[in-house]
C-alpha positions as a Markdown table, in Angstrom:
| # | Residue | x | y | z |
|---|---|---|---|---|
| 1 | Met | -26.5 | -18.1 | -6.0 |
| 2 | Lys | -24.9 | -17.3 | -2.7 |
| 3 | Ile | -21.8 | -15.1 | -2.9 |
| 4 | Gly | -19.0 | -14.8 | -0.3 |
| 5 | Phe | -16.3 | -12.0 | -0.3 |
| 6 | Ile | -12.8 | -11.6 | 1.1 |
| 7 | Ser | -11.1 | -8.2 | 0.9 |
| 8 | Leu | -7.4 | -7.9 | 1.5 |
| 9 | Gly | -5.2 | -4.8 | 1.7 |
| 10 | Cys | -6.0 | -1.2 | 2.2 |
| 11 | Ser | -9.2 | 0.7 | 2.8 |
| 12 | Lys | -9.2 | 1.8 | -0.9 |
| 13 | Asn | -9.3 | -1.8 | -1.8 |
| 14 | Leu | -12.2 | -2.3 | 0.6 |
| 15 | Val | -14.3 | 0.3 | -1.1 |
| 16 | Asp | -13.8 | -1.6 | -4.4 |
| 17 | Thr | -15.0 | -4.7 | -2.7 |
| 18 | Glu | -18.0 | -2.9 | -1.2 |
| 19 | Lys | -18.9 | -1.7 | -4.7 |
| 20 | Thr | -18.7 | -5.3 | -6.1 |
| 21 | Ile | -20.9 | -6.6 | -3.2 |
| 22 | Gly | -23.3 | -3.8 | -4.1 |
| 23 | Ile | -23.5 | -4.8 | -7.7 |
| 24 | Phe | -24.2 | -8.5 | -6.8 |
| 25 | Lys | -26.8 | -7.4 | -4.2 |
| 26 | Ala | -28.5 | -5.1 | -6.7 |
| 27 | Asn | -28.8 | -8.0 | -9.1 |
| 28 | Asn | -30.5 | -10.2 | -6.5 |
| 29 | Tyr | -27.6 | -12.4 | -5.5 |
| 30 | Glu | -27.5 | -13.5 | -1.8 |
| 31 | Ile | -24.5 | -12.3 | 0.1 |
| 32 | Val | -23.1 | -14.7 | 2.8 |
| 33 | Asn | -20.4 | -14.3 | 5.4 |
| 34 | Ser | -19.0 | -17.8 | 5.5 |
| 35 | Pro | -17.2 | -19.6 | 2.6 |
| 36 | Asp | -18.9 | -22.8 | 3.8 |
| 37 | Asn | -22.2 | -21.4 | 2.5 |
| 38 | Ala | -20.9 | -19.8 | -0.7 |
| 39 | Asp | -21.6 | -21.0 | -4.3 |
| 40 | Val | -19.2 | -18.3 | -5.5 |
| 41 | Ile | -16.2 | -16.9 | -3.6 |
| 42 | Val | -14.7 | -13.5 | -4.6 |
| 43 | Ile | -11.3 | -12.5 | -3.3 |
| 44 | Asn | -10.0 | -8.9 | -3.8 |
| 45 | Thr | -6.2 | -9.0 | -3.5 |
| 46 | Cys | -3.5 | -6.7 | -2.5 |
| 47 | Gly | -0.1 | -6.7 | -4.3 |
| 48 | Phe | 1.6 | -3.7 | -2.7 |
| 49 | Ile | 4.5 | -5.4 | -0.8 |
| 50 | Glu | 5.8 | -8.9 | -0.5 |
| 51 | Ser | 4.0 | -9.8 | 2.7 |
| 52 | Ala | 0.7 | -8.7 | 1.1 |
| 53 | Lys | 1.4 | -10.9 | -1.9 |
| 54 | Glu | 2.1 | -13.9 | 0.3 |
| 55 | Glu | -1.2 | -13.3 | 2.2 |
| 56 | Ala | -3.1 | -13.1 | -1.1 |
| 57 | Ile | -1.6 | -16.3 | -2.5 |
| 58 | Asn | -2.3 | -18.2 | 0.8 |
| 59 | Thr | -5.9 | -16.9 | 0.9 |
| 60 | Ile | -6.5 | -18.0 | -2.7 |
| 61 | Leu | -5.1 | -21.5 | -2.1 |
| 62 | Glu | -7.2 | -21.8 | 1.1 |
| 63 | Met | -10.4 | -20.7 | -0.7 |
| 64 | Ala | -9.6 | -23.1 | -3.6 |
| 65 | Glu | -10.2 | -26.0 | -1.1 |
| 66 | Tyr | -13.8 | -25.0 | -0.9 |
| 67 | Lys | -14.3 | -26.0 | -4.5 |
| 68 | Lys | -14.2 | -29.5 | -3.2 |
| 69 | Lys | -17.4 | -28.7 | -1.2 |
| 70 | Lys | -20.2 | -26.3 | -2.1 |
| 71 | Cys | -18.3 | -23.6 | -4.0 |
| 72 | Lys | -18.8 | -23.7 | -7.8 |
| 73 | Tyr | -16.8 | -20.7 | -8.8 |
| 74 | Leu | -13.7 | -18.9 | -7.4 |
| 75 | Ile | -13.1 | -15.3 | -8.7 |
| 76 | Val | -9.9 | -13.4 | -7.9 |
| 77 | Met | -9.6 | -9.7 | -8.6 |
| 78 | Gly | -7.5 | -6.7 | -7.6 |
| 79 | Cys | -3.9 | -5.5 | -7.5 |
| 80 | Leu | -2.1 | -8.8 | -7.4 |
| 81 | Val | -4.0 | -9.9 | -10.5 |
| 82 | Glu | -3.0 | -6.6 | -12.2 |
| 83 | Arg | 0.6 | -7.4 | -11.8 |
| 84 | Tyr | 0.7 | -11.2 | -12.1 |
| 85 | Lys | -2.4 | -12.4 | -14.0 |
| 86 | Glu | -0.6 | -14.7 | -16.5 |
| 87 | Glu | 1.5 | -16.3 | -13.8 |
| 88 | Leu | -1.5 | -16.8 | -11.5 |
| 89 | Glu | -3.5 | -18.4 | -14.2 |
| 90 | Lys | -0.8 | -21.0 | -14.8 |
| 91 | Ala | -0.1 | -21.5 | -11.1 |
| 92 | Ile | -3.6 | -21.7 | -9.7 |
| 93 | Pro | -6.0 | -23.3 | -12.3 |
| 94 | Glu | -8.6 | -23.8 | -9.6 |
| 95 | Val | -9.5 | -20.1 | -10.0 |
| 96 | Asp | -12.3 | -19.7 | -12.6 |
| 97 | Leu | -11.8 | -16.0 | -13.3 |
| 98 | Phe | -9.0 | -13.5 | -12.7 |
| 99 | Ile | -9.9 | -9.8 | -13.1 |
| 100 | Lys | -7.2 | -7.2 | -13.3 |
| 101 | Tyr | -7.7 | -3.8 | -11.7 |
| 102 | Ser | -7.5 | -2.2 | -15.2 |
| 103 | Glu | -10.4 | -4.5 | -16.2 |
| 104 | Tyr | -12.8 | -3.2 | -13.6 |
| 105 | Asn | -14.9 | -1.4 | -16.2 |
| 106 | Met | -15.6 | -4.8 | -17.6 |
| 107 | Leu | -15.8 | -6.5 | -14.2 |
| 108 | Trp | -19.6 | -7.2 | -14.1 |
| 109 | Arg | -19.6 | -8.3 | -17.8 |
| 110 | Lys | -16.8 | -10.8 | -17.1 |
| 111 | Ile | -18.5 | -12.1 | -13.9 |
| 112 | Gln | -21.9 | -12.5 | -15.7 |
| 113 | Glu | -20.3 | -14.3 | -18.6 |
| 114 | Leu | -18.8 | -16.8 | -16.1 |
| 115 | Leu | -21.9 | -17.3 | -14.0 |
| 116 | Gln | -24.3 | -17.6 | -16.9 |
| 117 | Lys | -22.5 | -20.4 | -18.7 |
| 118 | Glu | -24.9 | -22.9 | -17.2 |
| 119 | Asp | -27.9 | -20.6 | -17.6 |
| 120 | Lys | -27.1 | -20.3 | -21.3 |
| 121 | Ala | -26.7 | -24.1 | -21.8 |
| 122 | Ser | -30.0 | -24.6 | -19.9 |
| 123 | Leu | -31.7 | -21.9 | -22.0 |
| 124 | Lys | -30.6 | -23.5 | -25.2 |
| 125 | Asp | -32.1 | -26.9 | -24.3 |
| 126 | Glu | -35.3 | -25.3 | -23.2 |
| 127 | Gln | -35.6 | -23.2 | -26.3 |
| 128 | Ala | -35.3 | -26.5 | -28.3 |
| 129 | Asn | -38.3 | -27.8 | -26.5 |
| 130 | Lys | -40.2 | -24.5 | -27.0 |
| 131 | Thr | -41.5 | -24.6 | -23.5 |
| 132 | Ile | -43.2 | -21.7 | -21.6 |
| 133 | Glu | -40.4 | -21.9 | -19.0 |
| 134 | Ser | -37.9 | -21.3 | -21.7 |
| 135 | Asn | -39.5 | -18.0 | -22.6 |
| 136 | Lys | -39.5 | -16.9 | -19.0 |
| 137 | Asn | -35.8 | -17.7 | -18.7 |
| 138 | Lys | -35.0 | -16.0 | -22.0 |
| 139 | Gln | -36.8 | -12.8 | -20.8 |
| 140 | Gln | -34.9 | -12.9 | -17.4 |
| 141 | Tyr | -31.6 | -13.5 | -19.2 |
| 142 | Ser | -32.2 | -10.5 | -21.5 |
| 143 | Lys | -33.2 | -8.4 | -18.6 |
| 144 | Glu | -30.0 | -9.2 | -16.7 |
| 145 | Asn | -27.8 | -8.4 | -19.7 |
| 146 | Ser | -29.6 | -5.2 | -20.4 |
| 147 | Asn | -28.2 | -3.8 | -17.0 |
| 148 | Leu | -24.6 | -4.4 | -17.9 |
| 149 | Asp | -23.9 | -1.0 | -19.4 |
| 150 | Lys | -24.5 | 0.8 | -16.0 |
| 151 | Tyr | -21.4 | -0.9 | -14.6 |
| 152 | Asp | -19.0 | 0.1 | -17.4 |
| 153 | Asp | -17.5 | 3.0 | -15.3 |
| 154 | Phe | -16.5 | 1.3 | -12.1 |
| 155 | Asn | -15.0 | 4.5 | -10.7 |
| 156 | Ser | -18.5 | 6.2 | -10.7 |
| 157 | Ile | -20.4 | 3.2 | -9.3 |
| 158 | Thr | -22.3 | 4.2 | -6.2 |
| 159 | Glu | -24.1 | 0.9 | -5.5 |
| 160 | Arg | -22.2 | -0.1 | -2.4 |
| 161 | Val | -22.6 | -2.2 | 0.7 |
| 162 | Val | -20.6 | -0.7 | 3.5 |
| 163 | Ser | -18.9 | -3.4 | 5.5 |
| 164 | Thr | -17.4 | -1.4 | 8.3 |
| 165 | Gly | -20.4 | -1.3 | 10.6 |
| 166 | Thr | -23.0 | 1.4 | 11.2 |
| 167 | Asn | -20.9 | 4.3 | 12.5 |
| 168 | Tyr | -18.3 | 5.1 | 9.9 |
| 169 | Ala | -17.6 | 4.7 | 6.2 |
| 170 | Tyr | -14.7 | 5.3 | 3.9 |
| 171 | Leu | -15.2 | 7.7 | 1.1 |
| 172 | Lys | -12.8 | 7.2 | -1.8 |
| 173 | Ile | -12.1 | 10.6 | -3.5 |
| 174 | Ala | -9.5 | 9.5 | -6.0 |
| 175 | Asp | -7.6 | 6.4 | -7.2 |
| 176 | Gly | -4.1 | 5.8 | -8.6 |
| 177 | Cys | -1.1 | 8.0 | -7.9 |
| 178 | Ser | 1.1 | 10.3 | -9.9 |
| 179 | Asn | 4.0 | 10.8 | -7.4 |
| 180 | Arg | 6.3 | 8.0 | -8.7 |
| 181 | Cys | 8.1 | 7.3 | -5.5 |
| 182 | Thr | 10.9 | 4.9 | -6.5 |
| 183 | Tyr | 9.9 | 2.1 | -4.1 |
| 184 | Cys | 6.2 | 2.1 | -4.9 |
| 185 | Ala | 4.3 | -0.2 | -7.3 |
| 186 | Ile | 1.0 | 1.7 | -7.0 |
| 187 | Pro | 1.4 | 3.7 | -10.2 |
| 188 | Tyr | 2.2 | 0.5 | -12.1 |
| 189 | Ile | -0.9 | -1.2 | -10.6 |
| 190 | Arg | -3.5 | 1.5 | -10.5 |
| 191 | Gly | -2.1 | 4.1 | -12.9 |
| 192 | Pro | -1.9 | 7.9 | -12.4 |
| 193 | Gln | -4.2 | 9.8 | -10.1 |
| 194 | Ile | -7.8 | 9.9 | -11.2 |
| 195 | Ser | -10.0 | 12.2 | -9.1 |
| 196 | Arg | -13.7 | 11.7 | -8.8 |
| 197 | Lys | -15.9 | 14.7 | -9.6 |
| 198 | Met | -16.7 | 16.7 | -6.5 |
| 199 | Glu | -20.4 | 16.6 | -7.1 |
| 200 | Asp | -20.4 | 12.8 | -7.2 |
| 201 | Ile | -18.4 | 12.6 | -3.9 |
| 202 | Ile | -20.8 | 15.0 | -2.2 |
| 203 | Glu | -23.8 | 13.1 | -3.4 |
| 204 | Glu | -22.3 | 9.8 | -2.0 |
| 205 | Ala | -21.5 | 11.6 | 1.2 |
| 206 | Lys | -25.1 | 12.8 | 1.6 |
| 207 | Arg | -26.4 | 9.3 | 1.0 |
| 208 | Leu | -24.1 | 7.8 | 3.6 |
| 209 | Ala | -25.2 | 10.5 | 6.0 |
| 210 | Thr | -28.9 | 9.7 | 5.5 |
| 211 | Glu | -28.1 | 6.0 | 6.0 |
| 212 | Gly | -26.8 | 6.9 | 9.5 |
| 213 | Tyr | -23.1 | 7.0 | 9.2 |
| 214 | Lys | -21.7 | 9.6 | 11.8 |
| 215 | Glu | -18.1 | 9.6 | 10.6 |
| 216 | Leu | -16.8 | 9.8 | 7.0 |
| 217 | Ile | -13.1 | 9.1 | 6.3 |
| 218 | Leu | -11.8 | 10.5 | 3.0 |
| 219 | Ile | -9.2 | 8.3 | 1.4 |
| 220 | Ala | -7.0 | 8.3 | -1.7 |
| 221 | Gln | -3.4 | 7.5 | -2.4 |
| 222 | Asp | -2.7 | 11.2 | -1.9 |
| 223 | Thr | -5.7 | 13.1 | -0.6 |
| 224 | Thr | -4.1 | 16.5 | -0.5 |
| 225 | Lys | -3.6 | 16.4 | -4.3 |
| 226 | Tyr | -7.3 | 15.7 | -4.8 |
| 227 | Gly | -8.6 | 17.5 | -7.9 |
| 228 | Thr | -5.3 | 18.5 | -9.5 |
| 229 | Asp | -5.8 | 16.1 | -12.5 |
| 230 | Ile | -9.4 | 17.3 | -13.3 |
| 231 | Tyr | -9.5 | 20.9 | -11.9 |
| 232 | Gly | -5.9 | 22.0 | -12.4 |
| 233 | Glu | -5.3 | 22.6 | -8.7 |
| 234 | Pro | -5.9 | 20.9 | -5.4 |
| 235 | Lys | -9.5 | 21.0 | -4.2 |
| 236 | Ile | -9.3 | 19.1 | -0.9 |
| 237 | Val | -10.2 | 22.3 | 1.1 |
| 238 | Glu | -13.3 | 23.0 | -0.9 |
| 239 | Leu | -14.3 | 19.3 | -0.8 |
| 240 | Leu | -14.0 | 19.1 | 3.0 |
| 241 | Glu | -15.9 | 22.4 | 3.4 |
| 242 | Glu | -18.8 | 21.0 | 1.3 |
| 243 | Ile | -19.0 | 17.7 | 3.1 |
| 244 | Ser | -18.8 | 19.4 | 6.5 |
| 245 | Asn | -22.0 | 21.2 | 5.7 |
| 246 | Ile | -24.0 | 17.9 | 5.7 |
| 247 | Asp | -26.0 | 18.1 | 8.9 |
| 248 | Gln | -25.9 | 14.4 | 9.9 |
| 249 | Ile | -22.1 | 14.1 | 9.7 |
| 250 | Lys | -20.5 | 14.5 | 13.1 |
| 251 | Trp | -16.9 | 13.7 | 12.4 |
| 252 | Leu | -14.9 | 14.1 | 9.1 |
| 253 | Arg | -11.3 | 13.2 | 8.5 |
| 254 | Phe | -8.9 | 12.6 | 5.7 |
| 255 | Leu | -6.0 | 10.2 | 5.5 |
| 256 | Tyr | -2.7 | 10.1 | 3.5 |
| 257 | Ala | -1.8 | 13.8 | 3.4 |
| 258 | Tyr | 1.6 | 14.3 | 1.8 |
| 259 | Pro | 3.9 | 16.9 | 3.6 |
| 260 | Glu | 4.5 | 19.1 | 0.6 |
| 261 | Thr | 0.8 | 19.7 | -0.2 |
| 262 | Ile | -0.4 | 20.5 | 3.3 |
| 263 | Thr | -1.2 | 24.2 | 2.7 |
| 264 | Pro | -1.9 | 27.0 | 5.2 |
| 265 | Ala | -5.5 | 27.0 | 3.9 |
| 266 | Leu | -5.9 | 23.3 | 4.8 |
| 267 | Ile | -4.4 | 23.8 | 8.3 |
| 268 | Lys | -6.7 | 26.8 | 8.9 |
| 269 | Leu | -9.7 | 24.7 | 7.9 |
| 270 | Val | -8.8 | 21.8 | 10.2 |
| 271 | Lys | -8.2 | 24.3 | 13.0 |
| 272 | Glu | -11.5 | 26.2 | 12.6 |
| 273 | Asn | -14.0 | 23.6 | 11.4 |
| 274 | Asp | -15.5 | 21.7 | 14.4 |
| 275 | Lys | -16.5 | 18.7 | 12.3 |
| 276 | Ile | -13.1 | 18.0 | 10.9 |
| 277 | Cys | -11.0 | 15.9 | 13.3 |
| 278 | Lys | -7.8 | 17.6 | 14.4 |
| 279 | Tyr | -5.9 | 14.7 | 13.0 |
| 280 | Phe | -3.2 | 14.6 | 10.3 |
| 281 | Asp | -2.0 | 11.4 | 8.7 |
| 282 | Ile | 1.3 | 12.4 | 7.1 |
| 283 | Pro | 3.5 | 9.6 | 5.5 |
| 284 | Ile | 6.9 | 11.2 | 5.7 |
| 285 | Gln | 8.8 | 7.9 | 5.0 |
| 286 | His | 12.1 | 9.2 | 6.2 |
| 287 | Ile | 14.0 | 12.4 | 7.4 |
| 288 | Ser | 17.4 | 11.9 | 5.8 |
| 289 | Asp | 17.7 | 14.1 | 2.7 |
| 290 | Thr | 19.8 | 11.5 | 1.0 |
| 291 | Val | 17.2 | 8.8 | 1.5 |
| 292 | Leu | 14.3 | 11.1 | 0.6 |
| 293 | Lys | 16.0 | 12.0 | -2.6 |
| 294 | Arg | 16.6 | 8.4 | -3.6 |
| 295 | Met | 12.9 | 7.8 | -2.8 |
| 296 | Asn | 12.0 | 10.6 | -5.2 |
| 297 | Arg | 10.0 | 12.3 | -2.4 |
| 298 | Gln | 9.1 | 15.9 | -3.0 |
| 299 | Ser | 9.8 | 17.0 | 0.6 |
| 300 | Asn | 13.0 | 17.2 | 2.6 |
| 301 | Gly | 14.1 | 17.0 | 6.2 |
| 302 | Lys | 13.8 | 20.8 | 6.8 |
| 303 | Thr | 10.3 | 21.1 | 5.3 |
| 304 | Ile | 9.1 | 18.1 | 7.3 |
| 305 | Arg | 10.4 | 19.5 | 10.6 |
| 306 | Asn | 8.9 | 22.9 | 9.8 |
| 307 | Leu | 5.5 | 21.4 | 9.0 |
| 308 | Ile | 5.4 | 19.4 | 12.3 |
| 309 | Gln | 6.2 | 22.6 | 14.2 |
| 310 | Thr | 3.6 | 24.6 | 12.3 |
| 311 | Leu | 0.8 | 22.1 | 12.9 |
| 312 | Arg | 1.5 | 21.9 | 16.6 |
| 313 | Lys | 1.7 | 25.7 | 16.9 |
| 314 | Glu | -1.5 | 26.4 | 14.9 |
| 315 | Ile | -3.5 | 23.5 | 16.3 |
| 316 | Pro | -2.4 | 22.8 | 19.9 |
| 317 | Asp | -4.6 | 19.6 | 20.3 |
| 318 | Val | -3.6 | 18.2 | 16.9 |
| 319 | Val | -2.9 | 14.5 | 16.6 |
| 320 | Ile | -0.2 | 13.6 | 14.1 |
| 321 | Arg | 0.3 | 10.1 | 12.6 |
| 322 | Thr | 3.1 | 9.2 | 10.3 |
| 323 | Thr | 4.6 | 6.3 | 8.4 |
| 324 | Val | 8.3 | 5.6 | 8.0 |
| 325 | Met | 10.3 | 3.1 | 6.0 |
| 326 | Val | 13.5 | 1.5 | 7.2 |
| 327 | Gly | 16.0 | -0.4 | 5.1 |
| 328 | Phe | 15.6 | 1.5 | 1.9 |
| 329 | Pro | 18.4 | 0.7 | -0.6 |
| 330 | Gly | 21.5 | 2.7 | 0.3 |
| 331 | Glu | 20.2 | 3.6 | 3.8 |
| 332 | Thr | 23.3 | 3.9 | 5.9 |
| 333 | Lys | 23.7 | 3.5 | 9.7 |
| 334 | Glu | 24.0 | 7.3 | 9.8 |
| 335 | Asp | 20.7 | 7.7 | 7.8 |
| 336 | Phe | 18.9 | 5.4 | 10.2 |
| 337 | Glu | 20.3 | 7.1 | 13.3 |
| 338 | Glu | 19.1 | 10.5 | 11.9 |
| 339 | Leu | 15.6 | 9.0 | 11.5 |
| 340 | Tyr | 15.7 | 7.4 | 15.0 |
| 341 | Asn | 16.8 | 10.6 | 16.7 |
| 342 | Phe | 14.2 | 12.6 | 14.8 |
| 343 | Leu | 11.4 | 10.3 | 15.9 |
| 344 | Lys | 12.7 | 10.5 | 19.4 |
| 345 | Glu | 12.5 | 14.2 | 19.2 |
| 346 | Ala | 9.3 | 14.7 | 17.3 |
| 347 | Lys | 7.3 | 12.3 | 19.4 |
| 348 | Phe | 4.6 | 11.5 | 16.9 |
| 349 | Asp | 1.3 | 10.6 | 18.5 |
| 350 | Lys | 0.8 | 7.6 | 16.1 |
| 351 | Leu | 3.4 | 5.9 | 13.9 |
| 352 | Gly | 3.5 | 3.0 | 11.5 |
| 353 | Cys | 6.8 | 1.5 | 10.3 |
| 354 | Phe | 7.6 | -1.0 | 7.6 |
| 355 | Ala | 10.7 | -2.5 | 6.2 |
| 356 | Tyr | 11.5 | -1.8 | 2.5 |
| 357 | Ser | 10.1 | -4.4 | 0.2 |
| 358 | Lys | 11.8 | -4.9 | -3.2 |
| 359 | Glu | 9.0 | -4.6 | -5.8 |
| 360 | Asp | 9.3 | -5.8 | -9.4 |
| 361 | Gly | 9.6 | -3.0 | -11.9 |
| 362 | Thr | 10.3 | -0.2 | -9.5 |
| 363 | Pro | 13.5 | 2.0 | -9.8 |
| 364 | Ala | 14.5 | 1.2 | -6.2 |
| 365 | Ala | 14.6 | -2.5 | -7.0 |
| 366 | Arg | 17.5 | -1.8 | -9.4 |
| 367 | Ile | 19.6 | 0.0 | -6.8 |
| 368 | Lys | 22.7 | -2.1 | -6.0 |
| 369 | Glu | 23.0 | -1.1 | -2.3 |
| 370 | Gln | 20.2 | -3.3 | -1.0 |
| 371 | Val | 20.1 | -3.5 | 2.8 |
| 372 | His | 20.4 | -7.0 | 4.4 |
| 373 | Pro | 17.1 | -8.4 | 5.6 |
| 374 | Met | 18.4 | -8.9 | 9.2 |
| 375 | Thr | 19.5 | -5.2 | 9.3 |
| 376 | Lys | 16.0 | -4.1 | 8.1 |
| 377 | Lys | 14.4 | -6.2 | 10.8 |
| 378 | Ser | 16.6 | -4.9 | 13.5 |
| 379 | Arg | 15.9 | -1.3 | 12.5 |
| 380 | Tyr | 12.2 | -1.9 | 12.3 |
| 381 | Asn | 12.2 | -3.4 | 15.8 |
| 382 | Lys | 14.2 | -0.4 | 17.2 |
| 383 | Ile | 11.7 | 2.1 | 15.7 |
| 384 | Met | 8.6 | 0.2 | 17.0 |
| 385 | Ala | 10.1 | -0.2 | 20.5 |
| 386 | Leu | 10.8 | 3.5 | 20.6 |
| 387 | Gln | 7.3 | 4.4 | 19.4 |
| 388 | Gln | 5.8 | 2.2 | 22.1 |
| 389 | Glu | 7.5 | 4.3 | 24.7 |
| 390 | Ile | 6.5 | 7.6 | 23.0 |
| 391 | Ser | 2.9 | 6.5 | 22.6 |
| 392 | Lys | 2.6 | 5.7 | 26.4 |
| 393 | Glu | 4.3 | 9.0 | 27.3 |
| 394 | Asn | 2.0 | 11.0 | 25.0 |
| 395 | Leu | -1.1 | 9.3 | 26.2 |
| 396 | Glu | -0.2 | 9.8 | 29.9 |
| 397 | Lys | -0.3 | 13.6 | 29.2 |
| 398 | Gln | -4.0 | 13.1 | 28.3 |
| 399 | Ile | -5.0 | 11.8 | 31.7 |
| 400 | Gly | -7.5 | 14.2 | 33.3 |
| 401 | Lys | -8.7 | 15.6 | 30.0 |
| 402 | Glu | -12.3 | 15.6 | 28.9 |
| 403 | Val | -13.1 | 13.9 | 25.5 |
| 404 | Glu | -16.0 | 12.9 | 23.4 |
| 405 | Ile | -16.3 | 9.2 | 22.6 |
| 406 | Leu | -18.1 | 7.5 | 19.7 |
| 407 | Val | -19.5 | 4.3 | 21.2 |
| 408 | Glu | -19.0 | 1.3 | 19.0 |
| 409 | Asp | -19.2 | -1.9 | 20.9 |
| 410 | Lys | -19.0 | -3.7 | 24.3 |
| 411 | Ser | -16.0 | -5.5 | 25.8 |
| 412 | Phe | -16.0 | -9.3 | 25.9 |
| 413 | Asp | -17.0 | -9.4 | 29.5 |
| 414 | Gly | -19.8 | -6.8 | 28.9 |
| 415 | Lys | -18.6 | -4.6 | 31.7 |
| 416 | Thr | -17.2 | -1.7 | 29.6 |
| 417 | Tyr | -18.0 | 0.0 | 26.3 |
| 418 | Ile | -15.5 | 0.3 | 23.5 |
| 419 | Gly | -15.3 | 3.4 | 21.4 |
| 420 | Arg | -12.9 | 6.0 | 19.9 |
| 421 | Thr | -12.1 | 9.7 | 20.3 |
| 422 | Tyr | -11.1 | 12.0 | 17.4 |
| 423 | Met | -7.5 | 10.9 | 18.1 |
| 424 | Asp | -8.0 | 7.4 | 16.7 |
| 425 | Val | -8.7 | 6.1 | 13.2 |
| 426 | Pro | -10.6 | 2.8 | 13.3 |
| 427 | Glu | -8.6 | -0.4 | 12.8 |
| 428 | Ile | -5.4 | 1.6 | 12.7 |
| 429 | Asp | -5.0 | 3.4 | 16.0 |
| 430 | Gly | -6.0 | 2.7 | 19.6 |
| 431 | Ile | -9.4 | 2.5 | 21.3 |
| 432 | Ala | -11.1 | 4.1 | 24.3 |
| 433 | Tyr | -12.6 | 1.9 | 27.1 |
| 434 | Leu | -15.6 | 3.6 | 28.7 |
| 435 | Asn | -16.9 | 2.9 | 32.2 |
| 436 | Thr | -20.5 | 3.9 | 32.8 |
| 437 | Asn | -23.6 | 2.6 | 34.5 |
| 438 | Lys | -25.8 | 3.7 | 31.6 |
| 439 | Asn | -27.1 | 1.5 | 28.8 |
| 440 | Leu | -25.5 | 3.0 | 25.7 |
| 441 | Gln | -26.1 | 2.3 | 22.0 |
| 442 | Ser | -23.6 | 2.0 | 19.2 |
| 443 | Gly | -23.3 | 5.3 | 17.5 |
| 444 | Glu | -23.9 | 7.5 | 20.6 |
| 445 | Phe | -21.4 | 10.2 | 21.4 |
| 446 | Val | -20.6 | 10.4 | 25.1 |
| 447 | Lys | -18.7 | 13.0 | 27.1 |
| 448 | Ala | -16.0 | 11.3 | 29.3 |
| 449 | Lys | -12.9 | 11.9 | 31.3 |
| 450 | Ile | -9.6 | 10.1 | 30.7 |
| 451 | Val | -8.6 | 8.4 | 33.9 |
| 452 | Asp | -5.8 | 6.0 | 32.8 |
| 453 | Val | -4.0 | 4.8 | 29.7 |
| 454 | Ser | -2.2 | 1.7 | 28.4 |
| 455 | Asn | 0.5 | 1.8 | 25.7 |
| 456 | Tyr | -2.0 | 2.7 | 22.9 |
| 457 | Asp | -5.5 | 2.9 | 24.5 |
| 458 | Leu | -7.5 | 5.2 | 26.7 |
| 459 | Ile | -9.4 | 4.3 | 29.8 |
| 460 | Cys | -12.3 | 6.7 | 30.4 |
| 461 | Lys | -15.2 | 7.4 | 32.8 |
| 462 | Glu | -18.4 | 9.0 | 31.6 |
| 463 | Leu | -19.0 | 12.5 | 33.0 |
């Protein structure tokens, strides 16, 4: 059978999709890129916020239309299914199999049970006729089922087809979250934090390096708390040190570092280790102590301000990205103004903003002082307009500096190369346009000078 995949949501979800693709490929299924050619379509859904749910539902309904053509089976897995499996089964009967996140250790067994229904029926008929072909099919069926046990611990599966190109790969070091922020549904979907063993992560990192990936991006819901659940204390510093010792790795970075767990040891490591990108992704969410307390965040306005000052003092060329939320229940005009003024003052290099989404079952959903949708939208627009100005201002300060660019592609007109510096995470931040007369290959690192900028991107000339 030919199998097509659609992965929605975050990079952590993408790794789960890549594992699932890897399992299919290891069992000799053909992977295709177009739903037009797929006998089976697998959708990995996100259920984090309302917009993600809507995207997932629309995607499922769109793919269900292909069952009128070539597609025989439609499989839906992931976070949305974890939360709303029964409702989805009733609402979208075109889906042949829903798999909750908590059922991932049975994922391959469930898929095989679905896909082998016809095989079993065919096998039964052939056995009745006692044909030679029947024995062959029986042996093949037994062989396929004998491999099921190896997939019963999804978290430790390493068979994976990286889908992000040939230059970088995500490396998931933990799943779930134990922080219990009042607005977040992740603990209800993926449970408490479960860290992977360090030796397993390092083994996967080495394999990715030998496969040619130059950049590894460590991800978890909270990377800085990696290891606390299995080792009794954070082990992110030790993990980064070990991975940085892998010769083939050129760049190493980690995302989603919570303010309260960024330690002096971690700052020192990022400062002194040449392979670790001088880049911190710190989701502060807000700066108002009142709002932070309602969010059940462990940091406060003072500790956040002090951390930003420390990072910039210790690592002068550091790039800091953050995420903030507007419209959280009870957020007053004064709370928003405090956030706006702080962002204007802090001038983060990169910033993402999203309006609060009321999620079923979370404590914040029960707070009476919900902010009006139009107010949330207005506050979101103000933050993003401000950040656009800040981004352009910050980038203009980079003009004239020398940088190293990882070449990834060519522009549509073929006149310039497209790449990234250490300052940019793929698919999230900006890009670097590189002008050169040389013929370059994807994966090359090139020394260049920044000659101009746009709102979010760099324009460079090779040295």
